[in-house]
OpenMM code with the backbone's topology and positions (N, CA, C; nanometers):
from openmm import Vec3, app, unit

residues = "MET LYS GLN VAL GLU SER GLU GLU GLN ASP ASP LEU ARG PRO GLU TYR ASP PHE SER GLN LEU LYS GLY GLY VAL ARG GLY LYS TYR VAL ALA ARG TYR ARG GLU GLY THR ASN LEU VAL LEU LEU ASP PRO ASP VAL ALA ALA ALA PHE PRO ASP ALA GLN ALA VAL ASN ASP ALA LEU ARG LEU VAL LEU LEU GLU LYS GLN ALA PRO ASN PRO ARG".split()
positions = [
    Vec3(19.8134, 1.9834, 12.4456),
    Vec3(19.7952, 1.8427, 12.4237),
    Vec3(19.9188, 1.7707, 12.4751),
    Vec3(19.8975, 1.6678, 12.5491),
    Vec3(20.0056, 1.5920, 12.6083),
    Vec3(20.0570, 1.4886, 12.5079),
    Vec3(20.1880, 1.4833, 12.4906),
    Vec3(20.2453, 1.3846, 12.3994),
    Vec3(20.2631, 1.2530, 12.4725),
    Vec3(20.2281, 1.1458, 12.4029),
    Vec3(20.2419, 1.0125, 12.4602),
    Vec3(20.3779, 0.9587, 12.4209),
    Vec3(20.4508, 0.9082, 12.5213),
    Vec3(20.5822, 0.8514, 12.4922),
    Vec3(20.5663, 0.7209, 12.4164),
    Vec3(20.6502, 0.7018, 12.3189),
    Vec3(20.6481, 0.5790, 12.2413),
    Vec3(20.7095, 0.4680, 12.3240),
    Vec3(20.6459, 0.3523, 12.3217),
    Vec3(20.6981, 0.2378, 12.3946),
    Vec3(20.8057, 0.1654, 12.3145),
    Vec3(20.8156, 0.2000, 12.1845),
    Vec3(20.9158, 0.1368, 12.1013),
    Vec3(21.0529, 0.1941, 12.1324),
    Vec3(21.1525, 0.1072, 12.1300),
    Vec3(21.2886, 0.1540, 12.1512),
    Vec3(21.3486, 0.1958, 12.0184),
    Vec3(21.4353, 0.2925, 12.0243),
    Vec3(21.5049, 0.3382, 11.9052),
    Vec3(21.6163, 0.2387, 11.8764),
    Vec3(21.6006, 0.1600, 11.7702),
    Vec3(21.7013, 0.0603, 11.7369),
    Vec3(21.7928, 0.1053, 11.6236),
    Vec3(21.7916, 0.2354, 11.5939),
    Vec3(21.8779, 0.2900, 11.4910),
    Vec3(22.0194, 0.3003, 11.5471),
    Vec3(22.1149, 0.2527, 11.4711),
    Vec3(22.2536, 0.2553, 11.5168),
    Vec3(22.3039, 0.3980, 11.5286),
    Vec3(22.3894, 0.4236, 11.6249),
    Vec3(22.4386, 0.5601, 11.6459),
    Vec3(22.5236, 0.6125, 11.5303),
    Vec3(22.5825, 0.5241, 11.4501),
    Vec3(22.6668, 0.5716, 11.3394),
    Vec3(22.5857, 0.6291, 11.2238),
    Vec3(22.4529, 0.6111, 11.2253),
    Vec3(22.3687, 0.6714, 11.1225),
    Vec3(22.3366, 0.8145, 11.1637),
    Vec3(22.3998, 0.9085, 11.0971),
    Vec3(22.3823, 1.0490, 11.1301),
    Vec3(22.3094, 1.1173, 11.0145),
    Vec3(22.1796, 1.1326, 11.0271),
    Vec3(22.0991, 1.1905, 10.9207),
    Vec3(22.1182, 1.3411, 10.9063),
    Vec3(22.1833, 1.4036, 11.0027),
    Vec3(22.2110, 1.5461, 10.9884),
    Vec3(22.3164, 1.5703, 10.8797),
    Vec3(22.3906, 1.4677, 10.8434),
    Vec3(22.4921, 1.4786, 10.7383),
    Vec3(22.4303, 1.4741, 10.5989),
    Vec3(22.3079, 1.4253, 10.5884),
    Vec3(22.2426, 1.4149, 10.4582),
    Vec3(22.1902, 1.5515, 10.4159),
    Vec3(22.2304, 1.5927, 10.2984),
    Vec3(22.1876, 1.7222, 10.2470),
    Vec3(22.1290, 1.7034, 10.1073),
    Vec3(22.0292, 1.7787, 10.0743),
    Vec3(21.9763, 1.7794, 9.9385),
    Vec3(21.8842, 1.6644, 9.9044),
    Vec3(21.8373, 1.5927, 10.0021),
    Vec3(21.7433, 1.4843, 9.9746),
    Vec3(21.6105, 1.5395, 9.9258),
    Vec3(21.5599, 1.4831, 9.8186),
    Vec3(21.4349, 1.5303, 9.7605),
    Vec3(21.3385, 1.4132, 9.7534),
    Vec3(21.2233, 1.4279, 9.8115),
    Vec3(21.1239, 1.3226, 9.8088),
    Vec3(21.0637, 1.3122, 9.6684),
    Vec3(21.0600, 1.1903, 9.6143),
    Vec3(21.0014, 1.1680, 9.4832),
    Vec3(21.0885, 1.2154, 9.3684),
    Vec3(21.2180, 1.2226, 9.3900),
    Vec3(21.3097, 1.2764, 9.2898),
    Vec3(21.3035, 1.1999, 9.1578),
    Vec3(21.2851, 1.0699, 9.1628),
    Vec3(21.2873, 0.9866, 9.0428),
    Vec3(21.1497, 0.9340, 9.0031),
    Vec3(21.0448, 0.9827, 9.0642),
    Vec3(20.9120, 0.9286, 9.0388),
    Vec3(20.8668, 0.9516, 8.8947),
    Vec3(20.8998, 1.0634, 8.8345),
    Vec3(20.8596, 1.0902, 8.6960),
    Vec3(20.9273, 0.9920, 8.6017),
    Vec3(21.0569, 0.9681, 8.6216),
    Vec3(21.1303, 0.8741, 8.5381),
    Vec3(21.0744, 0.7319, 8.5567),
    Vec3(21.0391, 0.6975, 8.6796),
    Vec3(20.9826, 0.5664, 8.7084),
    Vec3(20.8489, 0.5479, 8.6370),
    Vec3(20.7654, 0.6481, 8.6413),
    Vec3(20.6332, 0.6387, 8.5792),
    Vec3(20.6409, 0.6324, 8.4272),
    Vec3(20.7409, 0.6944, 8.3687),
    Vec3(20.7559, 0.6910, 8.2235),
    Vec3(20.7794, 0.5491, 8.1731),
    Vec3(20.8551, 0.4722, 8.2482),
    Vec3(20.8896, 0.3375, 8.2047),
    Vec3(20.8023, 0.2299, 8.2632),
    Vec3(20.6964, 0.2658, 8.3303),
    Vec3(20.6130, 0.1674, 8.3978),
    Vec3(20.4678, 0.1868, 8.3588),
    Vec3(20.4035, 0.0773, 8.3275),
    Vec3(20.2609, 0.0812, 8.2975),
    Vec3(20.1969, -0.0377, 8.3663),
    Vec3(20.1625, -0.0210, 8.4899),
    Vec3(20.1022, -0.1280, 8.5672),
    Vec3(19.9512, -0.1171, 8.5616),
    Vec3(19.8868, -0.2316, 8.5476),
    Vec3(19.7418, -0.2375, 8.5461),
    Vec3(19.7003, -0.3423, 8.6474),
    Vec3(19.6103, -0.3067, 8.7346),
    Vec3(19.5618, -0.3994, 8.8349),
    Vec3(19.4363, -0.4680, 8.7829),
    Vec3(19.4438, -0.5993, 8.7712),
    Vec3(19.3289, -0.6762, 8.7234),
    Vec3(19.2407, -0.7148, 8.8406),
    Vec3(19.1116, -0.7191, 8.8165),
    Vec3(19.0209, -0.7698, 8.9181),
    Vec3(19.0511, -0.9177, 8.9401),
    Vec3(19.0282, -0.9679, 9.0607),
    Vec3(19.0635, -1.1064, 9.0914),
    Vec3(19.0017, -1.2094, 8.9972),
    Vec3(18.8758, -1.1881, 8.9558),
    Vec3(18.8125, -1.2864, 8.8672),
    Vec3(18.8773, -1.2866, 8.7288),
    Vec3(18.9223, -1.1709, 8.6831),
    Vec3(18.9907, -1.1627, 8.5535),
    Vec3(19.1300, -1.2240, 8.5656),
    Vec3(19.2019, -1.1914, 8.6699),
    Vec3(19.3368, -1.2443, 8.6902),
    Vec3(19.3355, -1.3965, 8.7003),
    Vec3(19.2299, -1.4533, 8.7562),
    Vec3(19.2213, -1.5988, 8.7709),
    Vec3(19.2084, -1.6692, 8.6364),
    Vec3(19.1654, -1.5977, 8.5337),
    Vec3(19.1463, -1.6582, 8.4022),
    Vec3(19.2778, -1.6717, 8.3249),
    Vec3(19.3848, -1.6089, 8.3724),
    Vec3(19.5114, -1.6106, 8.3002),
    Vec3(19.6221, -1.6680, 8.3875),
    Vec3(19.7015, -1.7596, 8.3314),
    Vec3(19.8080, -1.8206, 8.4112),
    Vec3(19.9277, -1.7285, 8.4347),
    Vec3(19.9528, -1.6349, 8.3414),
    Vec3(20.0684, -1.5464, 8.3563),
    Vec3(20.0499, -1.4197, 8.2730),
    Vec3(20.1474, -1.3298, 8.2819),
    Vec3(20.1404, -1.2017, 8.2115),
    Vec3(20.1397, -1.2206, 8.0599),
    Vec3(20.2120, -1.3209, 8.0114),
    Vec3(20.2166, -1.3452, 7.8673),
    Vec3(20.0775, -1.3799, 7.8135),
    Vec3(20.0000, -1.4565, 7.8877),
    Vec3(19.8645, -1.4927, 7.8457),
    Vec3(19.7752, -1.3684, 7.8397),
    Vec3(19.7923, -1.2786, 7.9339),
    Vec3(19.7146, -1.1544, 7.9339),
    Vec3(19.7505, -1.0717, 7.8112),
    Vec3(19.8801, -1.0581, 7.7856),
    Vec3(19.9243, -0.9814, 7.6691),
    Vec3(19.8734, -1.0425, 7.5393),
    Vec3(19.8782, -1.1747, 7.5271),
    Vec3(19.8286, -1.2410, 7.4065),
    Vec3(19.6795, -1.2150, 7.3864),
    Vec3(19.6024, -1.2231, 7.4936),
    Vec3(19.4584, -1.1999, 7.4842),
    Vec3(19.4288, -1.0554, 7.4442),
    Vec3(19.5020, -0.9618, 7.5012),
    Vec3(19.4806, -0.8213, 7.4665),
    Vec3(19.5201, -0.7925, 7.3224),
    Vec3(19.6268, -0.8554, 7.2749),
    Vec3(19.6654, -0.8367, 7.1347),
    Vec3(19.5582, -0.8918, 7.0415),
    Vec3(19.4978, -1.0037, 7.0788),
    Vec3(19.3896, -1.0611, 6.9986),
    Vec3(19.2707, -0.9656, 6.9932),
    Vec3(19.2372, -0.9055, 7.1053),
    Vec3(19.1280, -0.8075, 7.1093),
    Vec3(19.1609, -0.6889, 7.0192),
    Vec3(19.2850, -0.6432, 7.0223),
    Vec3(19.3247, -0.5312, 6.9366),
    Vec3(19.3157, -0.5675, 6.7890),
    Vec3(19.3561, -0.6890, 6.7534),
    Vec3(19.3462, -0.7328, 6.6145),
    Vec3(19.2008, -0.7391, 6.5693),
    Vec3(19.1148, -0.7904, 6.6554),
    Vec3(18.9707, -0.8001, 6.6230),
    Vec3(18.9110, -0.6596, 6.6042),
    Vec3(18.9569, -0.5687, 6.6850),
    Vec3(18.9060, -0.4311, 6.6783),
    Vec3(18.9488, -0.3632, 6.5469),
    Vec3(19.0693, -0.3936, 6.5001),
    Vec3(19.1224, -0.3310, 6.3804),
    Vec3(19.0703, -0.3963, 6.2516),
    Vec3(19.0270, -0.5195, 6.2605),
    Vec3(18.9795, -0.5908, 6.1395),
    Vec3(18.8502, -0.5287, 6.0903),
    Vec3(18.8360, -0.5187, 5.9574),
    Vec3(18.7110, -0.4652, 5.9047),
    Vec3(18.5946, -0.5589, 5.9382),
    Vec3(18.4824, -0.4999, 5.9650),
    Vec3(18.3635, -0.5765, 6.0028),
    Vec3(18.2834, -0.6098, 5.8773),
    Vec3(18.2875, -0.7374, 5.8295),
    Vec3(18.2136, -0.7727, 5.7078),
    Vec3(18.0645, -0.7739, 5.7339),
    Vec3(17.9888, -0.7150, 5.6397),
    Vec3(17.8423, -0.7135, 5.6557),
    Vec3(17.7778, -0.7706, 5.5352),
] * unit.nanometer
topology = app.Topology()
chain = topology.addChain("A")
for resn in residues:
    res = topology.addResidue(resn, chain)
    for name in ("N", "CA", "C"):
        topology.addAtom(name, app.Element.getBySymbol(name[0]), res)
């Protein structure tokens, strides 16, 4: 298979010598990052109903309170 030459020029400065880098590990901190992060992607129609993150949190707390309240019959 013939390799196609890239038309892009290498704009990396010559003083950057990546051969000097040793011990680099991909994803080294990903576990720690995930422990402290809980991101939820809202659908656009749901996100449009709330002006900010605080409004979303308030609404979810209200749902949790309603869920925990005894259901009078």
